Backbone as CSV, one residue per row, in Angstrom:
resi,resn,N_x,N_y,N_z,CA_x,CA_y,CA_z,C_x,C_y,C_z
1,MET,0.822,-1.186,0.000,0.000,0.000,0.000,0.873,1.258,0.000
2,THR,1.963,1.205,0.748,2.868,2.368,0.828,3.461,2.683,-0.536
3,THR,3.853,1.638,-1.261,4.439,1.832,-2.588,3.430,2.440,-3.546
4,VAL,2.201,1.982,-3.485,1.147,2.511,-4.361,0.922,3.991,-4.087
5,VAL,0.841,4.356,-2.826,0.629,5.765,-2.469,1.828,6.608,-2.897
6,ALA,3.046,6.080,-2.699,4.242,6.818,-3.098,4.272,7.049,-4.600
7,VAL,3.894,6.047,-5.387,3.860,6.199,-6.842,2.796,7.211,-7.253
8,LEU,1.635,7.177,-6.620,0.570,8.129,-6.951,0.984,9.565,-6.601
9,VAL,1.599,9.750,-5.445,2.055,11.092,-5.052,3.136,11.575,-6.004
10,SER,4.064,10.690,-6.352,5.126,11.049,-7.289,4.546,11.453,-8.644
11,GLY,3.575,10.717,-9.130,2.926,11.060,-10.395,2.231,12.401,-10.329
12,PHE,1.544,12.651,-9.225,0.870,13.935,-9.044,1.867,15.092,-9.068
13,VAL,2.967,14.938,-8.326,3.980,15.989,-8.261,4.606,16.217,-9.630
14,SER,4.937,15.131,-10.326,5.613,15.288,-11.618,4.701,15.895,-12.682
15,LEU,3.412,15.696,-12.574,2.497,16.228,-13.583,1.944,17.612,-13.250
16,THR,2.027,18.017,-11.990,1.431,19.304,-11.620,2.446,20.285,-11.059
17,LEU,3.137,19.910,-10.014,4.005,20.856,-9.325,5.327,21.102,-10.038
18,THR,5.923,20.075,-10.622,7.224,20.235,-11.269,7.190,21.248,-12.413
19,PRO,6.226,21.194,-13.339,6.198,22.218,-14.398,6.031,23.633,-13.845
20,MET,5.247,23.777,-12.787,5.047,25.094,-12.193,6.350,25.599,-11.582
21,MET,7.065,24.723,-10.871,8.331,25.136,-10.261,9.365,25.481,-11.339
22,CYS,9.389,24.718,-12.416,10.325,25.005,-13.508,10.046,26.377,-14.115
23,SER,8.788,26.710,-14.274,8.453,28.008,-14.857,8.904,29.158,-13.957
24,ARG,9.037,28.913,-12.659,9.457,29.960,-11.730,10.975,30.066,-11.626
25,PHE,11.700,28.943,-11.785,13.136,28.935,-11.527,13.993,29.014,-12.783
26,ILE,13.519,28.477,-13.889,14.335,28.433,-15.103,14.137,29.728,-15.888
27,ARG,15.236,30.374,-16.190,15.204,31.622,-16.948,15.884,31.409,-18.293
28,SER,15.513,32.204,-19.261,16.085,32.099,-20.599,17.552,32.521,-20.584
29,GLU,18.391,31.751,-21.265,19.815,32.059,-21.389,20.118,32.689,-22.741
30,HIS,19.103,32.962,-23.535,19.287,33.487,-24.885,19.931,34.872,-24.835
31,GLY,21.016,35.037,-25.588,21.682,36.318,-25.687,22.660,36.612,-24.559
32,LYS,22.795,35.723,-23.610,23.698,35.931,-22.489,25.100,35.448,-22.862
33,LYS,26.125,36.203,-22.489,27.517,35.850,-22.785,28.044,34.900,-21.712
34,HIS,28.808,33.894,-22.179,29.376,32.911,-21.266,30.870,32.772,-21.535
35,GLY,31.542,32.081,-20.633,32.978,31.867,-20.756,33.316,30.715,-21.688
36,ARG,34.623,30.491,-21.858,35.096,29.443,-22.763,34.724,28.054,-22.282
37,LEU,34.779,27.811,-20.978,34.440,26.491,-20.449,32.973,26.165,-20.713
38,TYR,32.106,27.130,-20.459,30.685,26.952,-20.724,30.456,26.651,-22.201
39,ASP,31.101,27.419,-23.078,30.949,27.213,-24.518,31.461,25.842,-24.941
40,ALA,32.565,25.375,-24.317,33.095,24.051,-24.640,32.096,22.958,-24.246
41,PHE,31.513,23.092,-23.063,30.512,22.114,-22.634,29.281,22.152,-23.539
42,GLU,28.871,23.328,-23.943,27.717,23.446,-24.840,27.984,22.748,-26.178
43,ARG,29.197,22.921,-26.722,29.550,22.228,-27.967,29.522,20.722,-27.763
44,PHE,30.052,20.259,-26.612,30.039,18.831,-26.299,28.605,18.309,-26.231
45,PHE,27.732,19.008,-25.492,26.347,18.570,-25.353,25.602,18.632,-26.678
46,ASP,25.887,19.642,-27.498,25.278,19.709,-28.830,25.719,18.528,-29.680
47,GLY,26.994,18.148,-29.576,27.488,16.982,-30.300,26.815,15.700,-29.829
48,MET,26.659,15.563,-28.512,25.989,14.379,-27.958,24.532,14.317,-28.430
49,ARG,23.870,15.475,-28.474,22.489,15.502,-28.952,22.421,15.104,-30.422
50,GLY,23.417,15.521,-31.211,23.469,15.136,-32.613,23.660,13.632,-32.785
51,VAL,24.546,13.040,-31.978,24.756,11.584,-32.024,23.469,10.860,-31.649
52,TYR,22.799,11.328,-30.595,21.539,10.723,-30.177,20.486,10.841,-31.275
53,ASP,20.408,12.005,-31.904,19.435,12.222,-32.964,19.673,11.275,-34.134
54,ARG,20.937,11.159,-34.559,21.242,10.256,-35.674,20.977,8.804,-35.318
55,SER,21.322,8.392,-34.089,21.083,6.999,-33.697,19.587,6.714,-33.595
56,LEU,18.820,7.666,-33.103,17.371,7.483,-33.012,16.743,7.394,-34.404
57,GLN,17.208,8.208,-35.338,16.699,8.127,-36.703,17.030,6.772,-37.331
58,THR,18.235,6.261,-37.058,18.619,4.954,-37.582,17.730,3.856,-37.005
59,VAL,17.500,3.903,-35.707,16.647,2.902,-35.066,15.230,2.965,-35.627
60,MET,14.721,4.153,-35.846,13.357,4.287,-36.364,13.244,3.819,-37.815
61,ARG,14.336,3.904,-38.572,14.317,3.379,-39.941,14.362,1.858,-39.963
62,HIS,14.920,1.252,-38.915,15.092,-0.206,-38.866,14.354,-0.774,-37.653
63,ARG,13.067,-0.540,-37.597,12.274,-0.929,-36.433,12.245,-2.437,-36.221
64,LEU,12.073,-3.189,-37.274,11.985,-4.653,-37.127,13.304,-5.225,-36.621
65,ALA,14.419,-4.754,-37.156,15.729,-5.218,-36.681,15.934,-4.844,-35.217
66,THR,15.510,-3.643,-34.825,15.631,-3.212,-33.441,14.803,-4.102,-32.522
67,LEU,13.595,-4.434,-32.946,12.746,-5.322,-32.164,13.387,-6.696,-32.028
68,ASN,13.946,-7.208,-33.110,14.582,-8.523,-33.059,15.795,-8.527,-32.133
69,VAL,16.595,-7.500,-32.187,17.761,-7.415,-31.300,17.305,-7.320,-29.846
70,SER,16.281,-6.539,-29.576,15.763,-6.408,-28.215,15.243,-7.738,-27.694
71,LEU,14.531,-8.464,-28.535,14.034,-9.784,-28.122,15.177,-10.761,-27.896
72,ALA,16.200,-10.701,-28.725,17.360,-11.581,-28.551,18.075,-11.289,-27.231
73,VAL,18.200,-10.013,-26.885,18.828,-9.645,-25.612,17.977,-10.138,-24.449
74,LEU,16.668,-10.008,-24.560,15.763,-10.497,-23.521,15.907,-12.007,-23.330
75,VAL,15.914,-12.740,-24.442,16.051,-14.206,-24.372,17.400,-14.585,-23.771
76,ALA,18.472,-13.912,-24.183,19.803,-14.198,-23.650,19.854,-13.893,-22.148
77,THR,19.226,-12.832,-21.722,19.208,-12.487,-20.306,18.466,-13.548,-19.502
78,LEU,17.306,-13.976,-20.011,16.547,-15.012,-19.316,17.307,-16.333,-19.294
79,ALA,18.020,-16.647,-20.375,18.799,-17.884,-20.422,19.934,-17.854,-19.404
80,CYS,20.527,-16.688,-19.199,21.621,-16.574,-18.207,21.100,-16.683,-16.786
81,LEU,19.883,-16.258,-16.559,19.313,-16.311,-15.225,18.910,-17.726,-14.835
82,LEU,18.598,-18.546,-15.802,18.142,-19.913,-15.505,19.231,-20.868,-15.430
């Protein structure tokens, strides 16, 4: 019962209070000047987002192969557990 209530409260908070708190605390960084370290991290994160985007597009183009690989990993995991 405790777990059920905790999950329900967590869902309520994530769907109602979190967006409201974000709107109060997060400010736009557009047009603000930053240092070299910040810019280096931003380039790194932009590169990571690009890699993620390309990999997601590849997976979406090959849905059946992705499903087959996922099922094979599931079967291999279950075989190792038994």
